[in-house]
C-alpha positions as CSV (number, residue, x, y, z in Angstrom):
1,M,-33.2,40.8,24.1
2,P,-31.5,37.4,23.5
3,S,-32.4,34.6,25.8
4,P,-29.9,33.5,28.4
5,P,-27.6,30.5,27.7
6,T,-29.0,27.1,28.8
7,N,-27.1,24.2,30.2
8,T,-27.3,22.3,26.8
9,P,-24.2,20.1,26.3
10,P,-21.9,21.1,23.4
11,R,-22.5,19.3,20.1
12,I,-19.9,16.5,19.6
13,A,-19.5,14.4,16.5
14,H,-19.4,10.7,17.0
15,G,-18.4,7.8,14.7
16,G,-16.6,8.1,11.4
17,K,-13.2,7.1,10.2
18,A,-9.8,7.6,11.8
19,V,-8.4,9.3,8.7
20,Y,-10.2,11.4,6.0
21,G,-9.1,12.6,2.6
22,A,-6.8,9.8,1.6
23,R,-8.1,7.9,-1.4
24,L,-5.2,5.4,-1.4
25,G,-3.4,3.6,1.4
26,I,0.0,2.2,0.7
27,L,1.7,-0.4,2.9
28,M,5.5,0.0,2.8
29,L,8.3,-2.3,3.7
30,E,10.7,-1.2,6.4
31,A,13.5,-0.3,4.0
32,R,15.9,2.6,4.0
33,F,16.6,4.1,0.6
34,P,15.7,7.4,-1.1
35,R,12.2,7.7,-2.3
36,I,12.5,10.1,-5.3
37,P,9.5,11.7,-7.1
38,G,7.9,8.9,-9.2
39,D,8.6,6.3,-6.5
40,M,5.4,4.9,-4.8
41,G,6.9,5.9,-1.4
42,N,7.1,9.6,-2.3
43,G,3.9,11.4,-1.6
44,S,4.4,13.9,-4.5
45,T,4.1,11.0,-7.0
46,W,0.3,10.9,-6.5
47,P,-2.3,13.5,-7.6
48,F,-4.2,13.1,-4.4
49,P,-3.5,12.5,-0.7
50,V,-2.1,9.1,0.2
51,L,-2.0,7.4,3.6
52,Y,1.3,5.4,4.2
53,K,1.8,2.7,6.8
54,V,5.3,1.1,7.2
55,G,4.9,-2.5,8.3
56,K,6.9,-2.8,11.5
57,G,9.4,-5.7,11.0
58,A,8.4,-6.0,7.3
59,S,11.9,-6.0,5.9
60,P,12.5,-7.2,2.3
61,D,14.3,-10.2,3.7
62,R,11.4,-11.2,5.9
63,V,8.9,-10.8,3.2
64,V,10.8,-12.7,0.5
65,R,13.0,-15.2,2.3
66,Q,10.9,-15.8,5.4
67,R,7.6,-15.9,3.5
68,A,6.3,-12.9,5.5
69,E,5.6,-15.1,8.4
70,G,3.3,-13.2,10.9
71,L,3.0,-10.1,8.8
72,L,-0.1,-10.6,6.7
73,D,-2.4,-10.6,9.7
74,S,-1.1,-7.3,11.1
75,L,-0.8,-5.5,7.7
76,I,-3.8,-6.6,5.7
77,L,-6.3,-9.0,7.3
78,S,-7.8,-6.3,9.7
79,T,-9.1,-4.1,6.8
80,R,-12.5,-4.2,5.2
81,A,-11.2,-2.1,2.3
82,S,-10.3,-3.4,-1.2
83,V,-6.7,-4.6,-1.2
84,A,-4.5,-4.4,-4.2
85,L,-0.7,-5.0,-4.0
86,C,1.6,-3.4,-6.4
87,P,4.9,-5.2,-6.1
88,A,8.2,-3.8,-7.2
89,M,11.5,-5.7,-6.9
90,D,14.4,-7.1,-8.9
91,A,13.5,-9.8,-11.4
92,E,15.3,-12.5,-9.4
93,M,13.3,-11.6,-6.4
94,W,10.0,-11.6,-8.3
95,E,10.8,-15.0,-9.9
96,H,11.9,-16.6,-6.6
97,Q,9.6,-19.5,-5.6
98,A,9.0,-17.9,-2.1
99,T,7.7,-14.7,-3.8
100,Q,5.5,-16.7,-6.2
101,A,4.1,-18.8,-3.3
102,N,3.3,-15.6,-1.4
103,V,1.6,-14.1,-4.5
104,K,-0.5,-17.3,-4.9
105,T,-1.6,-17.1,-1.3
106,I,-2.5,-13.4,-1.6
107,V,-4.5,-14.0,-4.8
108,G,-6.2,-17.0,-3.1
109,Y,-7.5,-14.6,-0.4
110,G,-9.2,-12.6,-3.1
111,Y,-6.7,-9.7,-3.1
112,K,-5.6,-8.1,-6.4
113,V,-1.9,-8.1,-7.5
114,W,-1.2,-5.3,-10.0
115,G,2.1,-5.9,-11.7
116,P,5.0,-5.9,-11.7
117,V,5.8,-5.1,-15.3
118,K,8.8,-5.5,-17.5
119,G,11.2,-2.5,-17.7
120,E,14.2,-0.8,-16.2
121,L,14.7,-1.7,-12.6
122,A,16.3,0.2,-9.7
123,S,19.3,-2.0,-10.0
124,G,19.9,-0.8,-13.6
125,K,18.9,-4.2,-15.0
126,V,15.9,-4.7,-17.3
127,G,13.3,-7.3,-16.5
128,I,10.0,-8.0,-14.8
129,G,9.8,-6.4,-11.4
130,R,9.1,-2.8,-12.2
131,L,6.3,-1.0,-10.4
132,L,3.3,-0.1,-12.5
133,E,3.5,3.5,-13.5
134,P,1.8,5.7,-10.9
135,D,-0.8,7.0,-13.4
136,E,-1.8,3.3,-14.1
137,I,-2.1,2.6,-10.4
138,V,-4.3,5.8,-10.0
139,R,-6.4,4.7,-13.0
140,R,-7.0,1.3,-11.3
141,V,-7.7,2.8,-7.9
142,L,-10.2,5.2,-9.2
143,K,-12.1,2.3,-10.9
144,Q,-12.4,0.5,-7.5
145,P,-15.7,0.6,-5.7
């Protein structure tokens, strides 16, 4: 005959991470336009689960023209993970002195900047500002410790 139940508390798991299963986390600007397959903001672009976070108040204007004042601390500085940024924008935005100053600051913190590369841009122009191809980003992510 089985023994009667005891007053043992139920087993509860403690610790761990807030999210499991995402190999890649992507910080997104607060922008409204279609994210078609192949775009970094479309989850079907990636061959594995991706965790997205939209930076509240992180508009393209604030990031480029206002030098992202007050955003870096809330978006990146609180993580212990490896950080790599994969910028994509029109060539004029990429070449703008404010963007270049921000890139220099980010690299100075020890973060990686992967791209952009030269190619056809969303505007239809050709120039530097194209996002690395997703398979190249995946290759680089999988090499990270």
